[in-house]
N, CA, C and O atoms as a DFTB+ gen file, in Angstrom:
744 C
 N C O
     1  1     -22.945      41.529      51.740
     2  2     -23.257      42.488      50.693
     3  2     -23.543      43.834      51.369
     4  3     -24.270      43.887      52.362
     5  1     -22.981      44.907      50.841
     6  2     -23.253      46.218      51.427
     7  2     -24.712      46.623      51.253
     8  3     -25.455      45.993      50.500
     9  1     -25.115      47.675      51.954
    10  2     -26.506      48.113      51.954
    11  2     -27.025      48.508      50.577
    12  3     -28.169      48.199      50.243
    13  1     -26.210      49.184      49.772
    14  2     -26.675      49.680      48.472
    15  2     -25.697      49.298      47.355
    16  3     -24.974      50.154      46.845
    17  1     -25.674      48.038      46.980
    18  2     -24.738      47.619      45.937
    19  2     -25.193      48.077      44.554
    20  3     -26.387      48.240      44.304
    21  1     -24.227      48.283      43.662
    22  2     -24.588      48.598      42.278
    23  2     -24.842      47.311      41.500
    24  3     -25.525      47.332      40.476
    25  1     -24.304      46.202      41.973
    26  2     -24.632      44.894      41.409
    27  2     -24.333      43.806      42.424
    28  3     -23.489      43.970      43.304
    29  1     -25.035      42.698      42.287
    30  2     -24.806      41.509      43.105
    31  2     -25.013      40.299      42.205
    32  3     -26.016      40.211      41.497
    33  1     -24.075      39.377      42.233
    34  2     -24.201      38.093      41.566
    35  2     -23.795      37.035      42.575
    36  3     -22.827      37.223      43.312
    37  1     -24.517      35.929      42.618
    38  2     -24.197      34.877      43.575
    39  2     -24.520      33.524      42.973
    40  3     -25.326      33.407      42.051
    41  1     -23.876      32.510      43.515
    42  2     -24.149      31.134      43.123
    43  2     -24.120      30.279      44.384
    44  3     -23.370      30.567      45.317
    45  1     -24.938      29.227      44.413
    46  2     -24.971      28.371      45.604
    47  2     -23.620      27.730      45.900
    48  3     -23.279      27.494      47.059
    49  1     -22.844      27.447      44.839
    50  2     -21.513      26.879      45.036
    51  2     -20.524      27.563      44.096
    52  3     -20.903      28.097      43.054
    53  1     -19.269      27.537      44.478
    54  2     -18.207      28.062      43.641
    55  2     -18.176      27.309      42.311
    56  3     -17.974      27.902      41.252
    57  1     -18.382      25.977      42.388
    58  2     -18.398      25.151      41.172
    59  2     -19.517      25.588      40.228
    60  3     -19.311      25.631      39.015
    61  1     -20.703      25.915      40.765
    62  2     -21.800      26.411      39.918
    63  2     -21.402      27.708      39.221
    64  3     -21.685      27.896      38.038
    65  1     -20.741      28.604      39.962
    66  2     -20.298      29.865      39.363
    67  2     -19.282      29.601      38.256
    68  3     -19.348      30.218      37.193
    69  1     -18.343      28.688      38.500
    70  2     -17.364      28.346      37.468
    71  2     -18.055      27.825      36.210
    72  3     -17.708      28.225      35.098
    73  1     -19.021      26.943      36.384
    74  2     -19.737      26.400      35.227
    75  2     -20.479      27.499      34.475
    76  3     -20.486      27.516      33.244
    77  1     -21.101      28.415      35.211
    78  2     -21.805      29.533      34.576
    79  2     -20.857      30.424      33.794
    80  3     -21.183      30.863      32.691
    81  1     -19.697      30.692      34.352
    82  2     -18.701      31.522      33.663
    83  2     -18.160      30.787      32.442
    84  3     -17.980      31.387      31.383
    85  1     -17.900      29.487      32.587
    86  2     -17.452      28.693      31.429
    87  2     -18.482      28.783      30.303
    88  3     -18.126      28.999      29.145
    89  1     -19.759      28.616      30.650
    90  2     -20.822      28.683      29.634
    91  2     -20.863      30.058      28.963
    92  3     -21.027      30.155      27.747
    93  1     -20.712      31.120      29.763
    94  2     -20.734      32.472      29.206
    95  2     -19.557      32.694      28.258
    96  3     -19.717      33.273      27.184
    97  1     -18.385      32.233      28.661
    98  2     -17.208      32.385      27.801
    99  2     -17.380      31.565      26.528
   100  3     -17.069      32.035      25.434
   101  1     -17.875      30.342      26.673
   102  2     -18.103      29.509      25.486
   103  2     -19.098      30.171      24.531
   104  3     -18.910      30.139      23.315
   105  1     -20.155      30.770      25.083
   106  2     -21.189      31.378      24.253
   107  2     -20.790      32.701      23.642
   108  3     -21.043      32.939      22.461
   109  1     -20.171      33.563      24.423
   110  2     -19.817      34.902      23.944
   111  2     -18.394      34.986      23.411
   112  3     -18.082      35.818      22.559
   113  1     -17.544      34.118      23.920
   114  2     -16.132      34.165      23.556
   115  2     -15.864      33.936      22.087
   116  3     -14.895      34.463      21.539
   117  1     -16.712      33.154      21.444
   118  2     -16.481      32.877      20.023
   119  2     -16.553      34.143      19.181
   120  3     -15.937      34.213      18.117
   121  1     -17.300      35.149      19.643
   122  2     -17.435      36.394      18.899
   123  2     -16.217      37.302      19.042
   124  3     -15.964      38.156      18.192
   125  1     -15.467      37.107      20.127
   126  2     -14.296      37.958      20.375
   127  2     -12.999      37.161      20.442
   128  3     -11.948      37.713      20.767
   129  1     -13.065      35.877      20.138
   130  2     -11.866      35.050      20.098
   131  2     -11.305      34.678      21.456
   132  3     -10.092      34.537      21.609
   133  1     -12.175      34.517      22.447
   134  2     -11.743      34.140      23.795
   135  2     -12.258      32.743      24.101
   136  3     -13.408      32.413      23.812
   137  1     -11.390      31.928      24.689
   138  2     -11.778      30.588      25.126
   139  2     -11.649      30.496      26.631
   140  3     -11.015      31.349      27.252
   141  1     -12.238      29.481      27.221
   142  2     -12.120      29.259      28.662
   143  2     -10.652      29.074      29.030
   144  3     -10.181      29.650      30.011
   145  1      -9.923      28.273      28.249
   146  2      -8.500      28.054      28.533
   147  2      -7.705      29.355      28.430
   148  3      -6.847      29.628      29.270
   149  1      -7.987      30.151      27.411
   150  2      -7.293      31.421      27.242
   151  2      -7.588      32.386      28.380
   152  3      -6.680      33.032      28.904
   153  1      -8.859      32.483      28.762
   154  2      -9.243      33.358      29.882
   155  2      -8.600      32.869      31.172
   156  3      -8.099      33.666      31.965
   157  1      -8.616      31.556      31.379
   158  2      -8.006      30.982      32.586
   159  2      -6.516      31.246      32.650
   160  3      -5.983      31.556      33.715
   161  1      -5.838      31.125      31.513
   162  2      -4.392      31.393      31.462
   163  2      -4.087      32.852      31.787
   164  3      -3.138      33.144      32.513
   165  1      -4.894      33.768      31.248
   166  2      -4.689      35.190      31.519
   167  2      -4.949      35.506      32.994
   168  3      -4.203      36.269      33.608
   169  1      -5.998      34.922      33.555
   170  2      -6.276      35.125      34.981
   171  2      -5.160      34.552      35.844
   172  3      -4.770      35.167      36.836
   173  1      -4.643      33.389      35.481
   174  2      -3.537      32.778      36.230
   175  2      -2.287      33.645      36.143
   176  3      -1.529      33.729      37.109
   177  1      -2.059      34.289      35.004
   178  2      -0.906      35.182      34.863
   179  2      -1.020      36.366      35.821
   180  3      -0.030      36.777      36.426
   181  1      -2.224      36.910      35.956
   182  2      -2.427      38.068      36.839
   183  2      -2.518      37.680      38.307
   184  3      -1.976      38.370      39.171
   185  1      -3.205      36.569      38.593
   186  2      -3.533      36.217      39.978
   187  2      -2.717      35.055      40.534
   188  3      -2.840      34.730      41.715
   189  1      -1.899      34.434      39.721
   190  2      -1.055      33.287      40.077
   191  2      -1.859      31.997      40.196
   192  3      -1.270      30.923      40.318
   193  1      -3.145      32.070      40.166
   194  2      -3.996      30.886      40.207
   195  2      -5.156      31.107      39.234
   196  3      -5.657      32.223      39.095
   197  1      -5.568      30.053      38.579
   198  2      -6.676      30.142      37.625
   199  2      -7.994      29.902      38.371
   200  3      -8.291      28.763      38.729
   201  1      -8.784      30.944      38.610
   202  2     -10.037      30.765      39.347
   203  2     -11.095      29.996      38.563
   204  3     -12.131      29.630      39.118
   205  1     -10.844      29.746      37.275
   206  2     -11.795      28.983      36.465
   207  2     -11.523      27.481      36.526
   208  3     -12.304      26.689      35.999
   209  1     -10.424      27.085      37.161
   210  2     -10.048      25.674      37.269
   211  2     -10.326      25.164      38.679
   212  3      -9.727      25.634      39.646
   213  1     -11.233      24.205      38.789
   214  2     -11.634      23.686      40.099
   215  2     -10.445      23.172      40.911
   216  3     -10.342      23.472      42.101
   217  1      -9.558      22.416      40.300
   218  2      -8.408      21.859      41.019
   219  2      -7.498      22.967      41.563
   220  3      -6.954      22.846      42.661
   221  1      -7.339      24.039      40.793
   222  2      -6.463      25.132      41.212
   223  2      -6.991      25.843      42.456
   224  3      -6.222      26.132      43.372
   225  1      -8.279      26.124      42.500
   226  2      -8.823      26.822      43.671
   227  2      -8.961      25.888      44.869
   228  3      -8.820      26.322      46.012
   229  1      -9.232      24.619      44.617
   230  2      -9.285      23.642      45.712
   231  2      -7.917      23.543      46.375
   232  3      -7.828      23.446      47.599
   233  1      -6.848      23.567      45.576
   234  2      -5.490      23.445      46.102
   235  2      -5.101      24.589      47.033
   236  3      -4.216      24.428      47.873
   237  1      -5.757      25.748      46.892
   238  2      -5.426      26.876      47.775
   239  2      -6.455      27.062      48.888
   240  3      -6.431      28.069      49.595
   241  1      -7.360      26.090      49.043
   242  2      -8.262      26.112      50.190
   243  2      -9.674      26.585      49.953
   244  3     -10.456      26.662      50.901
   245  1     -10.039      26.909      48.709
   246  2     -11.405      27.357      48.422
   247  2     -12.345      26.150      48.462
   248  3     -12.031      25.089      47.923
   249  1     -13.484      26.324      49.099
   250  2     -14.515      25.285      49.164
   251  2     -15.376      25.402      47.915
   252  3     -16.247      26.269      47.843
   253  1     -15.140      24.536      46.928
   254  2     -15.883      24.644      45.670
   255  2     -17.348      24.259      45.835
   256  3     -18.157      24.511      44.942
   257  1     -17.701      23.649      46.972
   258  2     -19.105      23.358      47.259
   259  2     -19.731      24.432      48.143
   260  3     -20.912      24.355      48.479
   261  1     -18.929      25.443      48.523
   262  2     -19.421      26.576      49.304
   263  2     -19.875      27.691      48.380
   264  3     -19.536      27.706      47.196
   265  1     -20.627      28.604      48.915
   266  2     -21.191      29.692      48.120
   267  2     -20.175      30.728      47.694
   268  3     -19.054      30.779      48.199
   269  1     -20.594      31.551      46.754
   270  2     -19.788      32.675      46.272
   271  2     -20.732      33.826      45.943
   272  3     -21.835      33.621      45.436
   273  1     -20.279      35.035      46.239
   274  2     -21.030      36.229      45.879
   275  2     -20.044      37.258      45.329
   276  3     -18.911      37.355      45.800
   277  1     -20.477      38.019      44.337
   278  2     -19.706      39.130      43.787
   279  2     -20.588      40.365      43.846
   280  3     -21.776      40.307      43.528
   281  1     -19.997      41.487      44.257
   282  2     -20.772      42.717      44.375
   283  2     -19.853      43.917      44.318
   284  3     -18.629      43.791      44.359
   285  1     -20.471      45.086      44.222
   286  2     -19.745      46.343      44.284
   287  2     -20.709      47.453      44.663
   288  3     -21.913      47.365      44.421
   289  1     -20.157      48.495      45.259
   290  2     -20.930      49.712      45.481
   291  2     -20.622      50.731      44.388
   292  3     -21.265      51.778      44.301
   293  1     -19.648      50.418      43.571
   294  2     -19.213      51.301      42.487
   295  2     -18.890      50.401      41.300
   296  3     -19.789      49.736      40.785
   297  1     -17.652      50.358      40.852
   298  2     -17.251      49.484      39.757
   299  2     -16.330      48.361      40.220
   300  3     -16.393      47.252      39.689
   301  1     -15.479      48.634      41.201
   302  2     -14.479      47.667      41.649
   303  2     -15.163      46.469      42.322
   304  3     -15.877      46.637      43.311
   305  1     -14.944      45.264      41.787
   306  2     -15.661      44.097      42.315
   307  2     -15.055      43.515      43.590
   308  3     -13.844      43.546      43.807
   309  1     -15.944      42.987      44.415
   310  2     -15.565      42.225      45.596
   311  2     -16.173      40.849      45.452
   312  3     -17.340      40.712      45.086
   313  1     -15.380      39.825      45.739
   314  2     -15.840      38.438      45.742
   315  2     -15.707      37.917      47.159
   316  3     -14.712      38.180      47.834
   317  1     -16.709      37.178      47.609
   318  2     -16.627      36.526      48.913
   319  2     -16.827      35.041      48.670
   320  3     -17.828      34.622      48.088
   321  1     -15.852      34.242      49.128
   322  2     -15.882      32.794      48.930
   323  2     -15.676      32.090      50.260
   324  3     -15.039      32.615      51.173
   325  1     -16.223      30.905      50.344
   326  2     -16.055      30.063      51.537
   327  2     -14.755      29.295      51.385
   328  3     -14.456      28.766      50.315
   329  1     -13.979      29.236      52.470
   330  2     -12.754      28.452      52.494
   331  2     -12.992      27.189      53.308
   332  3     -13.570      27.253      54.394
   333  1     -12.555      26.044      52.798
   334  2     -12.625      24.837      53.617
   335  2     -11.286      24.569      54.274
   336  3     -11.187      23.707      55.148
   337  1     -10.249      25.299      53.866
   338  2      -8.919      25.148      54.449
   339  2      -8.221      26.514      54.477
   340  3      -7.353      26.784      53.647
   341  1      -8.600      27.377      55.433
   342  2      -7.979      28.702      55.509
   343  2      -6.454      28.638      55.612
   344  3      -5.759      29.535      55.137
   345  1      -5.936      27.576      56.234
   346  2      -4.482      27.447      56.362
   347  2      -3.813      27.242      54.995
   348  3      -2.680      27.678      54.790
   349  1      -4.507      26.582      54.062
   350  2      -3.969      26.429      52.707
   351  2      -3.930      27.772      51.997
   352  3      -2.969      28.071      51.289
   353  1      -4.960      28.579      52.177
   354  2      -4.971      29.908      51.577
   355  2      -3.847      30.747      52.170
   356  3      -3.152      31.457      51.443
   357  1      -3.664      30.671      53.484
   358  2      -2.596      31.435      54.120
   359  2      -1.233      30.986      53.605
   360  3      -0.358      31.823      53.379
   361  1      -1.034      29.679      53.414
   362  2       0.228      29.168      52.868
   363  2       0.450      29.683      51.440
   364  3       1.568      30.044      51.074
   365  1      -0.615      29.714      50.643
   366  2      -0.526      30.251      49.279
   367  2      -0.098      31.713      49.310
   368  3       0.789      32.116      48.557
   369  1      -0.720      32.508      50.174
   370  2      -0.385      33.927      50.267
   371  2       1.037      34.122      50.782
   372  3       1.756      34.996      50.298
   373  1       1.446      33.321      51.754
   374  2       2.822      33.392      52.265
   375  2       3.821      33.080      51.146
   376  3       4.864      33.727      51.047
   377  1       3.507      32.103      50.317
   378  2       4.371      31.743      49.181
   379  2       4.497      32.917      48.212
   380  3       5.576      33.157      47.670
   381  1       3.403      33.650      47.991
   382  2       3.464      34.807      47.092
   383  2       4.358      35.894      47.683
   384  3       5.069      36.579      46.947
   385  1       4.328      36.055      48.997
   386  2       5.219      37.030      49.639
   387  2       6.676      36.601      49.476
   388  3       7.544      37.437      49.229
   389  1       6.947      35.302      49.613
   390  2       8.306      34.785      49.407
   391  2       8.774      35.059      47.987
   392  3       9.963      35.279      47.755
   393  1       7.853      35.045      47.042
   394  2       8.183      35.290      45.631
   395  2       8.264      36.777      45.294
   396  3       8.548      37.135      44.151
   397  1       8.020      37.641      46.270
   398  2       8.188      39.071      46.045
   399  2       6.952      39.926      46.160
   400  3       7.045      41.146      46.023
   401  1       5.783      39.333      46.409
   402  2       4.589      40.157      46.575
   403  2       4.753      41.007      47.831
   404  3       5.076      40.496      48.904
   405  1       4.530      42.284      47.686
   406  2       4.607      43.196      48.824
   407  2       3.189      43.603      49.181
   408  3       2.445      44.111      48.343
   409  1       2.825      43.372      50.437
   410  2       1.479      43.746      50.884
   411  2       1.585      44.606      52.130
   412  3       2.577      44.577      52.858
   413  1       0.547      45.358      52.342
   414  2       0.423      46.150      53.568
   415  2      -0.902      45.770      54.202
   416  3      -1.805      45.284      53.521
   417  1      -1.022      45.992      55.512
   418  2      -2.273      45.599      56.160
   419  2      -2.707      46.627      57.188
   420  3      -1.908      47.390      57.732
   421  1      -4.015      46.612      57.431
   422  2      -4.646      47.415      58.475
   423  2      -5.699      46.533      59.129
   424  3      -6.147      45.549      58.540
   425  1      -6.088      46.882      60.332
   426  2      -7.154      46.160      61.024
   427  2      -8.462      46.912      60.810
   428  3      -8.561      48.105      61.098
   429  1      -9.468      46.198      60.298
   430  2     -10.794      46.765      60.050
   431  2     -11.812      45.820      60.674
   432  3     -11.822      44.630      60.361
   433  1     -12.652      46.325      61.535
   434  2     -13.663      45.503      62.215
   435  2     -13.032      44.290      62.899
   436  3     -13.646      43.225      62.960
   437  1     -11.821      44.443      63.408
   438  2     -11.138      43.354      64.102
   439  2     -10.537      42.305      63.172
   440  3     -10.105      41.251      63.638
   441  1     -10.503      42.570      61.873
   442  2      -9.983      41.626      60.889
   443  2      -8.815      42.280      60.153
   444  3      -8.876      43.463      59.818
   445  1      -7.740      41.506      59.898
   446  2      -6.613      42.056      59.151
   447  2      -6.957      42.086      57.667
   448  3      -7.312      41.067      57.073
   449  1      -6.844      43.262      57.089
   450  2      -7.166      43.505      55.680
   451  2      -5.867      43.858      54.962
   452  3      -5.189      44.820      55.323
   453  1      -5.529      43.074      53.946
   454  2      -4.284      43.236      53.200
   455  2      -4.552      43.870      51.838
   456  3      -5.635      43.721      51.272
   457  1      -3.546      44.582      51.322
   458  2      -3.605      45.123      49.967
   459  2      -2.238      44.940      49.321
   460  3      -1.202      45.136      49.957
   461  1      -2.254      44.563      48.047
   462  2      -1.020      44.426      47.272
   463  2      -1.277      44.934      45.862
   464  3      -2.393      44.845      45.350
   465  1      -0.236      45.464      45.245
   466  2      -0.319      45.890      43.854
   467  2      -0.016      44.667      42.986
   468  3       1.064      44.084      43.083
   469  1      -0.966      44.285      42.146
   470  2      -0.795      43.103      41.299
   471  2      -0.165      43.491      39.971
   472  3       0.774      42.841      39.511
   473  1      -0.675      44.539      39.360
   474  2      -0.104      45.052      38.114
   475  2       0.202      46.524      38.370
   476  3      -0.709      47.328      38.562
   477  1       1.455      46.863      38.373
   478  2       1.910      48.202      38.760
   479  2       1.093      49.305      38.084
   480  3       1.049      49.412      36.859
   481  1       0.456      50.109      38.911
   482  2      -0.321      51.236      38.416
   483  2      -1.628      50.874      37.736
   484  3      -2.355      51.761      37.288
   485  1      -1.944      49.580      37.648
   486  2      -3.146      49.146      36.934
   487  2      -4.157      48.413      37.797
   488  3      -5.362      48.557      37.590
   489  1      -3.685      47.619      38.774
   490  2      -4.615      46.788      39.547
   491  2      -4.072      46.519      40.937
   492  3      -2.956      46.025      41.097
   493  1      -4.870      46.846      41.937
   494  2      -4.592      46.471      43.321
   495  2      -5.571      45.379      43.718
   496  3      -6.712      45.357      43.259
   497  1      -5.120      44.482      44.569
   498  2      -5.993      43.447      45.112
   499  2      -5.923      43.548      46.633
   500  3      -4.847      43.699      47.212
   501  1      -7.079      43.464      47.260
   502  2      -7.156      43.491      48.714
   503  2      -7.900      42.245      49.159
   504  3      -8.743      41.728      48.427
   505  1      -7.592      41.757      50.364
   506  2      -8.262      40.556      50.850
   507  2      -8.281      40.523      52.372
   508  3      -7.467      41.151      53.048
   509  1      -9.236      39.771      52.873
   510  2      -9.371      39.538      54.308
   511  2      -9.999      38.159      54.492
   512  3     -10.803      37.717      53.671
   513  1      -9.628      37.496      55.564
   514  2     -10.209      36.197      55.894
   515  2     -10.820      36.308      57.288
   516  3     -10.149      36.686      58.248
   517  1     -12.109      35.971      57.381
   518  2     -12.814      36.015      58.667
   519  2     -13.830      34.882      58.710
   520  3     -14.642      34.738      57.796
   521  1     -13.789      34.088      59.753
   522  2     -14.769      33.019      59.963
   523  2     -14.905      32.096      58.744
   524  3     -16.019      31.800      58.313
   525  1     -13.787      31.649      58.197
   526  2     -13.743      30.736      57.045
   527  2     -14.305      31.338      55.758
   528  3     -14.628      30.605      54.823
   529  1     -14.423      32.652      55.703
   530  2     -14.836      33.334      54.476
   531  2     -13.707      34.260      54.060
   532  3     -13.027      34.848      54.901
   533  1     -13.517      34.381      52.765
   534  2     -12.489      35.277      52.237
   535  2     -13.134      36.324      51.352
   536  3     -13.893      36.005      50.436
   537  1     -12.820      37.584      51.640
   538  2     -13.223      38.717      50.814
   539  2     -12.041      39.056      49.925
   540  3     -10.921      39.186      50.419
   541  1     -12.266      39.203      48.617
   542  2     -11.217      39.583      47.676
   543  2     -11.756      40.746      46.863
   544  3     -12.811      40.639      46.238
   545  1     -11.034      41.853      46.872
   546  2     -11.491      43.082      46.225
   547  2     -10.450      43.523      45.200
   548  3      -9.262      43.605      45.513
   549  1     -10.895      43.805      43.982
   550  2     -10.012      44.249      42.908
   551  2     -10.278      45.716      42.620
   552  3     -11.417      46.108      42.367
   553  1      -9.228      46.527      42.656
   554  2      -9.366      47.945      42.336
   555  2      -8.520      48.263      41.110
   556  3      -7.308      48.445      41.225
   557  1      -9.155      48.331      39.923
   558  2      -8.414      48.732      38.723
   559  2      -8.151      50.241      38.758
   560  3      -8.841      50.983      39.457
   561  1      -7.162      50.678      38.008
   562  2      -6.756      52.091      38.007
   563  2      -7.907      53.029      37.678
   564  3      -7.951      54.147      38.191
   565  1      -8.847      52.597      36.826
   566  2      -9.939      53.484      36.418
   567  2     -11.041      53.617      37.470
   568  3     -11.903      54.487      37.345
   569  1     -11.029      52.777      38.494
   570  2     -12.089      52.801      39.513
   571  2     -11.686      53.677      40.699
   572  3     -10.506      53.884      40.984
   573  1     -12.697      54.171      41.362
   574  2     -12.491      54.973      42.570
   575  2     -11.912      54.072      43.656
   576  3     -12.419      52.972      43.880
   577  1     -10.860      54.523      44.331
   578  2     -10.294      53.764      45.443
   579  2     -11.191      53.954      46.657
   580  3     -11.356      55.070      47.150
   581  1     -11.767      52.862      47.132
   582  2     -12.722      52.916      48.237
   583  2     -12.073      52.747      49.604
   584  3     -12.774      52.649      50.612
   585  1     -10.743      52.711      49.654
   586  2     -10.063      52.510      50.925
   587  2     -10.465      51.173      51.519
   588  3     -10.369      50.140      50.856
   589  1     -10.917      51.188      52.770
   590  2     -11.365      49.956      53.435
   591  2     -12.891      49.858      53.503
   592  3     -13.426      48.885      54.035
   593  1     -13.591      50.857      52.970
   594  2     -15.058      50.883      53.047
   595  2     -15.687      49.664      52.386
   596  3     -16.695      49.154      52.873
   597  1     -15.111      49.191      51.290
   598  2     -15.665      48.024      50.595
   599  2     -15.784      46.829      51.549
   600  3     -16.735      46.053      51.460
   601  1     -14.814      46.687      52.464
   602  2     -14.854      45.568      53.404
   603  2     -15.812      45.843      54.553
   604  3     -16.688      45.026      54.838
   605  1     -15.657      46.973      55.207
   606  2     -16.499      47.245      56.376
   607  2     -17.976      47.355      55.995
   608  3     -18.842      46.989      56.790
   609  1     -18.277      47.850      54.796
   610  2     -19.673      47.965      54.360
   611  2     -20.320      46.616      54.080
   612  3     -21.546      46.505      54.091
   613  1     -19.516      45.597      53.832
   614  2     -20.095      44.266      53.585
   615  2     -19.896      43.322      54.761
   616  3     -20.717      42.433      54.989
   617  1     -18.828      43.504      55.500
   618  2     -18.550      42.620      56.636
   619  2     -19.586      42.802      57.738
   620  3     -20.004      41.827      58.363
   621  1     -19.989      44.004      57.974
   622  2     -20.990      44.307      59.000
   623  2     -22.110      45.121      58.369
   624  3     -22.431      46.217      58.829
   625  1     -22.702      44.574      57.312
   626  2     -23.725      45.296      56.565
   627  2     -24.932      45.608      57.458
   628  3     -25.551      44.691      57.997
   629  1     -25.264      46.874      57.617
   630  2     -26.362      47.270      58.488
   631  2     -27.743      47.165      57.859
   632  3     -28.753      47.282      58.552
   633  1     -27.791      46.948      56.558
   634  2     -29.071      47.050      55.878
   635  2     -29.174      46.022      54.764
   636  3     -28.171      45.507      54.270
   637  1     -30.392      45.742      54.388
   638  2     -30.629      44.868      53.245
   639  2     -31.503      45.599      52.227
   640  3     -32.495      45.059      51.738
   641  1     -31.116      46.838      51.919
   642  2     -31.858      47.636      50.939
   643  2     -31.963      46.923      49.592
   644  3     -32.896      47.164      48.827
   645  1     -31.019      46.063      49.312
   646  2     -30.942      45.357      48.037
   647  2     -31.831      44.114      47.988
   648  3     -31.945      43.495      46.931
   649  1     -32.455      43.736      49.085
   650  2     -33.198      42.468      49.181
   651  2     -34.341      42.376      48.162
   652  3     -34.594      41.297      47.626
   653  1     -35.031      43.483      47.887
   654  2     -36.139      43.435      46.935
   655  2     -35.646      43.052      45.539
   656  3     -36.227      42.193      44.875
   657  1     -34.546      43.716      45.100
   658  2     -33.980      43.401      43.796
   659  2     -33.491      41.945      43.754
   660  3     -33.664      41.249      42.753
   661  1     -32.882      41.502      44.854
   662  2     -32.385      40.127      44.906
   663  2     -33.542      39.130      44.819
   664  3     -33.455      38.136      44.099
   665  1     -34.606      39.392      45.539
   666  2     -35.770      38.492      45.504
   667  2     -36.328      38.390      44.094
   668  3     -36.693      37.306      43.640
   669  1     -36.393      39.535      43.396
   670  2     -36.885      39.521      42.020
   671  2     -35.961      38.686      41.134
   672  3     -36.432      37.839      40.375
   673  1     -34.649      38.916      41.225
   674  2     -33.683      38.194      40.387
   675  2     -33.707      36.702      40.698
   676  3     -33.651      35.871      39.792
   677  1     -33.790      36.371      41.969
   678  2     -33.810      34.963      42.370
   679  2     -35.069      34.272      41.855
   680  3     -35.005      33.138      41.380
   681  1     -36.200      34.943      41.945
   682  2     -37.454      34.364      41.441
   683  2     -37.408      34.219      39.920
   684  3     -37.889      33.223      39.379
   685  1     -36.834      35.201      39.229
   686  2     -36.747      35.143      37.767
   687  2     -35.855      33.999      37.309
   688  3     -36.042      33.465      36.216
   689  1     -34.889      33.619      38.136
   690  2     -33.952      32.544      37.774
   691  2     -34.283      31.237      38.475
   692  3     -33.450      30.331      38.518
   693  1     -35.480      31.127      39.021
   694  2     -35.849      29.959      39.835
   695  2     -35.663      28.634      39.118
   696  3     -35.374      27.624      39.759
   697  1     -35.820      28.617      37.820
   698  2     -35.716      27.351      37.090
   699  2     -34.280      27.004      36.710
   700  3     -34.034      25.945      36.133
   701  1     -33.328      27.885      37.028
   702  2     -31.940      27.605      36.685
   703  2     -31.131      27.349      37.945
   704  3     -31.457      27.838      39.027
   705  1     -30.079      26.576      37.781
   706  2     -29.147      26.348      38.883
   707  2     -27.864      27.055      38.504
   708  3     -27.309      26.798      37.435
   709  1     -27.400      27.908      39.328
   710  2     -26.151      28.583      39.012
   711  2     -26.157      30.033      39.410
   712  3     -26.700      30.408      40.449
   713  1     -25.556      30.837      38.585
   714  2     -25.326      32.240      38.869
   715  2     -26.625      33.046      38.728
   716  3     -27.343      32.926      37.736
   717  1     -26.905      33.863      39.739
   718  2     -28.070      34.738      39.763
   719  2     -27.577      36.124      40.163
   720  3     -26.630      36.246      40.940
   721  1     -28.205      37.157      39.641
   722  2     -27.769      38.481      40.058
   723  2     -28.653      39.592      39.525
   724  3     -29.635      39.364      38.819
   725  1     -28.262      40.815      39.897
   726  2     -28.947      42.001      39.411
   727  2     -27.960      43.155      39.326
   728  3     -26.927      43.159      39.995
   729  1     -28.292      44.121      38.503
   730  2     -27.509      45.350      38.368
   731  2     -28.457      46.502      38.642
   732  3     -29.554      46.554      38.084
   733  1     -28.039      47.430      39.503
   734  2     -28.819      48.626      39.811
   735  2     -28.145      49.797      39.114
   736  3     -27.105      50.258      39.583
   737  1     -28.701      50.297      38.009
   738  2     -28.025      51.348      37.234
   739  2     -27.939      52.695      37.929
   740  3     -27.262      53.593      37.428
   741  1     -28.591      52.865      39.046
   742  2     -28.580      54.116      39.842
   743  2     -28.575      55.315      38.955
   744  3     -28.566      56.445      39.443
């Protein structure tokens, strides 16, 4: 997590985060006509894999019993997930390149950082894999392009300025298992 995030959400396991998101969609989705299946289908259309389906993310190497964190220093979200099979994730990404995904890469902090346009002019996705962890960053057209700062600011975070807010959020959610977080309105 970078030194001064605008928000942080985390769950002890990827599966816990999925369950929390399913519950949120079930609870709020009825008001806007969204279902878990519908949201999952739309995400799969954009990302080629449904992150709400445990079997789908397991098949590409995500450790569903490993932790997950989502954060941003602005609006564009970054997710960090544990991989139990980095080679499966690499095979998935290679398959997307075979299907026409065009990516470019740079080296940041000794790690190869890739970027690809997912929806022309609307959404870029960037990713890096280091030490069995994967950083995935989404930059929608309306958000400020942070270049590679989003990765370097979290990969080698020099500060834990956010720790006080996190401690408060974690204590407030102590009786729940699952997604915990805070938003700093700055």
